[in-house]
KEROKOL-396777 format. One record per residue (C-alpha): residue in one letter; chain; residue number from 1; x, y, z. Coordinates in nm, 2 decimals. Last residue first. Layout:
N
<a A NUM <X Y Z>>,
...
% end
This chain:
290
<l A 290 <7.89 7.05 10.85>>,
<i A 289 <7.66 7.21 10.58>>,
<n A 288 <7.46 6.95 10.49>>,
<s A 287 <7.32 6.90 10.86>>,
<d A 286 <7.24 7.24 10.98>>,
<s A 285 <7.00 7.21 10.59>>,
<m A 284 <7.04 7.37 10.22>>,
<k A 283 <6.78 7.30 10.03>>,
<s A 282 <6.75 7.66 9.99>>,
<v A 281 <7.08 7.67 9.82>>,
<p A 280 <6.90 7.53 9.50>>,
<d A 279 <7.17 7.24 9.39>>,
<l A 278 <7.50 7.28 9.17>>,
<a A 277 <7.65 7.56 9.36>>,
<d A 276 <8.01 7.65 9.25>>,
<k A 275 <8.07 7.89 9.58>>,
<i A 274 <7.78 8.11 9.70>>,
<a A 273 <7.72 8.47 9.78>>,
<e A 272 <7.49 8.67 10.03>>,
<v A 271 <7.50 9.03 10.05>>,
<y A 270 <7.34 9.25 10.28>>,
<v A 269 <7.32 9.60 10.29>>,
<s A 268 <7.29 9.78 10.61>>,
<m A 267 <7.08 10.11 10.66>>,
<e A 266 <6.80 10.00 10.86>>,
<p A 265 <6.93 9.67 10.99>>,
<h A 264 <7.19 9.91 11.24>>,
<a A 263 <7.41 9.63 11.36>>,
<t A 262 <7.19 9.27 11.45>>,
<d A 261 <7.27 9.07 11.13>>,
<f A 260 <7.35 8.77 11.35>>,
<g A 259 <7.37 8.65 11.68>>,
<n A 258 <7.61 8.59 12.00>>,
<l A 257 <7.90 8.77 12.09>>,
<r A 256 <7.76 9.08 11.89>>,
<d A 255 <7.37 9.06 11.98>>,
<i A 254 <7.50 9.03 12.37>>,
<k A 253 <7.41 9.34 12.51>>,
<t A 252 <7.37 9.34 12.90>>,
<i A 251 <7.12 9.19 13.16>>,
<h A 250 <6.80 9.20 12.96>>,
<q A 249 <7.00 8.99 12.69>>,
<i A 248 <7.13 8.75 12.91>>,
<g A 247 <6.78 8.57 12.91>>,
<l A 246 <6.88 8.25 12.87>>,
<y A 245 <7.04 8.35 12.53>>,
<n A 244 <6.90 8.59 12.28>>,
<g A 243 <7.13 8.59 11.99>>,
<n A 242 <6.96 8.78 11.69>>,
<g A 241 <6.92 8.47 11.52>>,
<r A 240 <7.04 8.34 11.14>>,
<m A 239 <7.32 8.25 10.99>>,
<d A 238 <7.30 7.89 11.10>>,
<p A 237 <6.99 7.86 10.90>>,
<v A 236 <7.20 7.93 10.55>>,
<r A 235 <6.96 8.08 10.31>>,
<s A 234 <7.02 8.42 10.52>>,
<g A 233 <6.72 8.66 10.56>>,
<q A 232 <6.80 8.76 10.91>>,
<a A 231 <6.87 9.11 10.75>>,
<t A 230 <6.81 9.15 10.39>>,
<s A 229 <6.97 8.97 10.07>>,
<n A 228 <7.11 9.13 9.74>>,
<e A 227 <7.19 8.78 9.64>>,
<i A 226 <7.48 8.65 9.43>>,
<n A 225 <7.42 8.31 9.28>>,
<t A 224 <7.78 8.26 9.18>>,
<f A 223 <8.11 8.36 9.32>>,
<s A 222 <8.46 8.36 9.10>>,
<a A 221 <8.62 8.63 9.23>>,
<a A 220 <8.52 8.85 8.96>>,
<s A 219 <8.18 8.79 9.08>>,
<l A 218 <8.25 8.90 9.43>>,
<l A 217 <8.38 9.23 9.33>>,
<s A 216 <8.13 9.33 9.07>>,
<h A 215 <7.82 9.20 9.29>>,
<f A 214 <8.00 9.37 9.59>>,
<r A 213 <7.98 9.70 9.37>>,
<s A 212 <7.67 9.68 9.31>>,
<f A 211 <7.52 9.58 9.67>>,
<t A 210 <7.69 9.91 9.77>>,
<w A 209 <7.98 10.00 9.96>>,
<w A 208 <8.17 10.28 10.07>>,
<s A 207 <8.57 10.24 10.17>>,
<n A 206 <8.72 10.34 10.51>>,
<h A 205 <8.55 10.34 10.78>>,
<n A 204 <8.77 10.42 11.11>>,
<h A 203 <8.80 10.16 11.42>>,
<f A 202 <9.08 10.05 11.18>>,
<i A 201 <9.37 10.27 11.17>>,
<s A 200 <9.58 10.17 10.87>>,
<l A 199 <9.36 10.35 10.65>>,
<d A 198 <9.41 10.75 10.79>>,
<e A 197 <9.77 10.69 10.78>>,
<p A 196 <9.76 10.56 10.42>>,
<t A 195 <9.58 10.87 10.34>>,
<l A 194 <9.18 10.90 10.29>>,
<q A 193 <9.14 11.19 10.00>>,
<e A 192 <9.08 10.92 9.75>>,
<y A 191 <8.79 10.75 9.96>>,
<c A 190 <8.61 11.10 9.95>>,
<y A 189 <8.62 11.16 9.61>>,
<e A 188 <8.52 10.79 9.48>>,
<a A 187 <8.21 10.84 9.77>>,
<f A 186 <8.11 11.14 9.52>>,
<e A 185 <8.13 11.04 9.23>>,
<q A 184 <7.94 10.77 9.37>>,
<p A 183 <7.65 10.99 9.47>>,
<e A 182 <7.70 11.19 9.11>>,
<s A 181 <7.86 11.48 9.23>>,
<s A 180 <7.74 11.89 9.22>>,
<l A 179 <7.52 11.85 9.52>>,
<i A 178 <7.74 11.65 9.72>>,
<r A 177 <8.06 11.86 9.62>>,
<d A 176 <7.83 12.19 9.76>>,
<r A 175 <7.73 12.01 10.08>>,
<i A 174 <8.06 11.85 10.17>>,
<l A 173 <8.23 12.19 10.13>>,
<k A 172 <8.02 12.39 10.33>>,
<r A 171 <8.03 12.10 10.61>>,
<d A 170 <8.45 12.15 10.60>>,
<i A 169 <8.67 11.88 10.66>>,
<r A 168 <8.89 11.75 10.89>>,
<s A 167 <8.67 11.42 11.09>>,
<a A 166 <8.47 11.36 10.80>>,
<y A 165 <8.81 11.25 10.59>>,
<a A 164 <8.88 11.06 10.88>>,
<t A 163 <8.61 10.86 10.88>>,
<a A 162 <8.55 10.75 10.53>>,
<f A 161 <8.26 10.53 10.49>>,
<t A 160 <7.94 10.64 10.69>>,
<a A 159 <8.17 10.97 10.84>>,
<v A 158 <8.04 11.09 10.49>>,
<f A 157 <7.69 11.07 10.64>>,
<a A 156 <7.78 11.22 11.00>>,
<h A 155 <7.97 11.49 10.87>>,
<e A 154 <7.69 11.63 10.63>>,
<i A 153 <7.44 11.58 10.88>>,
<s A 152 <7.63 11.82 11.08>>,
<k A 151 <7.89 11.80 11.38>>,
<r A 150 <7.78 11.46 11.45>>,
<i A 149 <8.10 11.27 11.43>>,
<w A 148 <8.02 10.91 11.60>>,
<i A 147 <7.74 10.78 11.40>>,
<g A 146 <7.52 10.64 11.62>>,
<d A 145 <7.24 10.74 11.51>>,
<f A 144 <7.23 10.83 11.09>>,
<a A 143 <6.93 10.78 11.03>>,
<d A 142 <6.79 10.97 11.27>>,
<v A 141 <6.94 11.29 11.05>>,
<d A 140 <6.66 11.21 10.80>>,
<n A 139 <6.76 11.52 10.56>>,
<a A 138 <6.58 11.33 10.24>>,
<m A 137 <6.91 11.39 10.06>>,
<y A 136 <7.12 11.27 10.34>>,
<a A 135 <6.89 10.94 10.41>>,
<a A 134 <6.92 10.85 10.02>>,
<h A 133 <7.31 10.88 10.05>>,
<a A 132 <7.29 10.65 10.34>>,
<k A 131 <7.07 10.40 10.19>>,
<d A 130 <7.34 10.39 9.86>>,
<y A 129 <7.65 10.38 10.13>>,
<d A 128 <7.48 10.06 10.28>>,
<p A 127 <7.67 10.03 10.62>>,
<v A 126 <7.82 9.70 10.56>>,
<s A 125 <7.68 9.32 10.59>>,
<i A 124 <7.81 9.00 10.47>>,
<r A 123 <7.72 8.65 10.36>>,
<l A 122 <7.99 8.36 10.21>>,
<v A 121 <7.85 8.04 10.15>>,
<g A 120 <8.00 7.68 10.09>>,
<g A 119 <7.81 7.54 9.81>>,
<p A 118 <8.19 7.35 9.71>>,
<r A 117 <8.38 7.38 10.04>>,
<l A 116 <8.49 7.79 10.11>>,
<c A 115 <8.85 7.81 10.16>>,
<r A 114 <8.91 7.94 9.75>>,
<h A 113 <8.62 8.15 9.72>>,
<f A 112 <8.70 8.27 10.09>>,
<e A 111 <9.07 8.38 9.94>>,
<r A 110 <8.95 8.54 9.59>>,
<f A 109 <8.70 8.77 9.87>>,
<l A 108 <8.99 8.84 10.06>>,
<h A 107 <9.25 8.92 9.76>>,
<p A 106 <8.97 9.14 9.58>>,
<v A 105 <8.95 9.28 10.00>>,
<v A 104 <9.27 9.43 10.01>>,
<t A 103 <9.20 9.77 9.77>>,
<v A 102 <8.91 9.85 9.93>>,
<p A 101 <9.06 9.99 10.20>>,
<l A 100 <8.95 9.80 10.53>>,
<h A 99 <8.68 9.92 10.77>>,
<e A 98 <8.42 9.94 10.56>>,
<f A 97 <8.43 9.60 10.54>>,
<t A 96 <8.39 9.46 10.91>>,
<h A 95 <8.06 9.56 10.98>>,
<q A 94 <7.90 9.16 10.99>>,
<s A 93 <8.11 8.94 10.84>>,
<y A 92 <8.03 8.55 10.78>>,
<f A 91 <8.22 8.27 10.63>>,
<c A 90 <8.08 7.95 10.56>>,
<a A 89 <8.16 7.58 10.58>>,
<v A 88 <8.50 7.61 10.52>>,
<s A 87 <8.75 7.29 10.38>>,
<n A 86 <8.74 7.40 10.03>>,
<d A 85 <9.12 7.45 10.02>>,
<a A 84 <9.27 7.46 10.33>>,
<f A 83 <9.27 7.74 10.60>>,
<p A 82 <9.50 7.99 10.70>>,
<l A 81 <9.42 8.25 10.49>>,
<p A 80 <9.65 8.32 10.24>>,
<i A 79 <9.86 8.65 10.21>>,
<p A 78 <9.78 8.98 10.12>>,
<k A 77 <9.80 9.15 10.47>>,
<t A 76 <9.52 9.40 10.55>>,
<l A 75 <9.31 9.12 10.68>>,
<d A 74 <9.54 9.06 11.01>>,
<w A 73 <9.48 8.79 11.16>>,
<n A 72 <9.42 8.68 11.55>>,
<i A 71 <9.29 8.35 11.47>>,
<d A 70 <9.03 8.14 11.77>>,
<l A 69 <9.00 8.50 11.95>>,
<y A 68 <8.83 8.48 12.32>>,
<r A 67 <9.20 8.40 12.49>>,
<p A 66 <9.35 8.66 12.28>>,
<d A 65 <9.18 8.97 12.43>>,
<y A 64 <9.10 9.21 12.19>>,
<p A 63 <9.26 9.55 12.16>>,
<y A 62 <9.07 9.69 11.90>>,
<s A 61 <9.19 9.99 11.75>>,
<p A 60 <9.58 9.94 11.90>>,
<s A 59 <9.54 9.62 11.76>>,
<s A 58 <9.40 9.23 11.81>>,
<y A 57 <9.32 9.13 11.51>>,
<d A 56 <9.00 8.91 11.40>>,
<l A 55 <8.88 8.53 11.29>>,
<s A 54 <8.59 8.40 11.53>>,
<l A 53 <8.53 8.01 11.49>>,
<w A 52 <8.17 7.92 11.52>>,
<g A 51 <8.01 7.60 11.62>>,
<p A 50 <7.84 7.75 11.90>>,
<r A 49 <7.86 8.12 11.93>>,
<l A 48 <8.12 8.30 12.12>>,
<f A 47 <8.23 8.59 11.87>>,
<y A 46 <8.43 8.84 12.08>>,
<g A 45 <8.55 9.03 11.75>>,
<g A 44 <8.33 8.96 11.42>>,
<g A 43 <8.59 9.05 11.20>>,
<v A 42 <8.54 8.70 11.01>>,
<n A 41 <8.30 8.52 11.17>>,
<v A 40 <8.40 8.17 11.02>>,
<m A 39 <8.24 7.79 11.01>>,
<p A 38 <8.44 7.50 11.03>>,
<h A 37 <8.42 7.21 10.76>>,
<v A 36 <8.44 6.87 10.95>>,
<r A 35 <8.26 7.06 11.29>>,
<p A 34 <8.33 6.88 11.63>>,
<a A 33 <7.99 6.73 11.86>>,
<r A 32 <8.07 6.72 12.20>>,
<r A 31 <8.45 6.90 12.18>>,
<a A 30 <8.29 7.16 11.99>>,
<a A 29 <7.95 7.19 12.18>>,
<i A 28 <8.18 7.18 12.52>>,
<k A 27 <8.41 7.51 12.42>>,
<r A 26 <8.10 7.71 12.26>>,
<r A 25 <7.90 7.67 12.64>>,
<l A 24 <8.28 7.72 12.81>>,
<n A 23 <8.29 8.05 12.57>>,
<l A 22 <7.94 8.19 12.63>>,
<l A 21 <8.00 8.16 13.01>>,
<p A 20 <8.37 8.32 13.02>>,
<m A 19 <8.21 8.61 12.78>>,
<v A 18 <7.87 8.67 13.00>>,
<l A 17 <8.01 8.68 13.34>>,
<k A 16 <8.34 8.86 13.36>>,
<h A 15 <8.37 9.03 13.05>>,
<q A 14 <7.97 9.09 13.01>>,
<v A 13 <7.91 9.20 13.35>>,
<v A 12 <8.20 9.41 13.37>>,
<m A 11 <8.11 9.61 13.05>>,
<e A 10 <7.70 9.66 13.16>>,
<i A 9 <7.84 9.79 13.49>>,
<r A 8 <8.07 10.03 13.27>>,
<s A 7 <7.73 10.12 13.04>>,
<l A 6 <7.70 9.96 12.74>>,
<n A 5 <7.71 10.16 12.38>>,
<g A 4 <8.05 10.22 12.33>>,
<e A 3 <8.09 9.85 12.38>>,
<g A 2 <7.99 9.80 12.00>>,
<m A 1 <8.12 9.47 11.92>>,
% end
């Protein structure tokens, strides 16, 4: 949710006023117009947009209030997701997969494919390793604004995909290895330094991502029509919008509670994939993804 960027007053307003209001709106909408095929935000925390279910995991890293999670689910467990075959209209995930070890991802992609209805859409955004590497090589310190390990640009860069390793490596060692390695070779080297304990801490960034890596793993999971998308560029109307509602955004941030594609768009990669699409997805509308 990015609550670290909120003041204490804003957090009180959000938790005591805004979240109950948005949750009530969502419940009323669900009673009035229940969906045959749900739309699911994976790893979205307190995502309270009408028509959507939130699937996330209450843990020491993210101690979510169960009242605001529809499905409390550990994505690292290799078990089937709690949805029937061909039953979900859309899966959406914003800045979650970088927190997961890459070893668990093939299972999740197969599960997304199993659960999506034919023509259903999966949309994922994460920090883009290619963009981060380019920013580092250009010495663009501002590109890493918001990264919590700021001892140096080297540490901030590594923290975008291997947080625990960035916290314990020397700046010179990072710089020397970056300059002597191919970009993805360096990313894989850092990932290999992460211990099982590192990977079990969910608020760490625990994997690196590029569009080509997504394309390879999604193709292996039988997805077709895999697109390198842009912020607010979903082909599905129900996965667009910054979440503004009744001017609440002027009081406290609600983009993570109610919107899409708002987490560091300038440094993110957006991937959208379709299950067995027979018709052009550009013809999809709100009515035919329900």
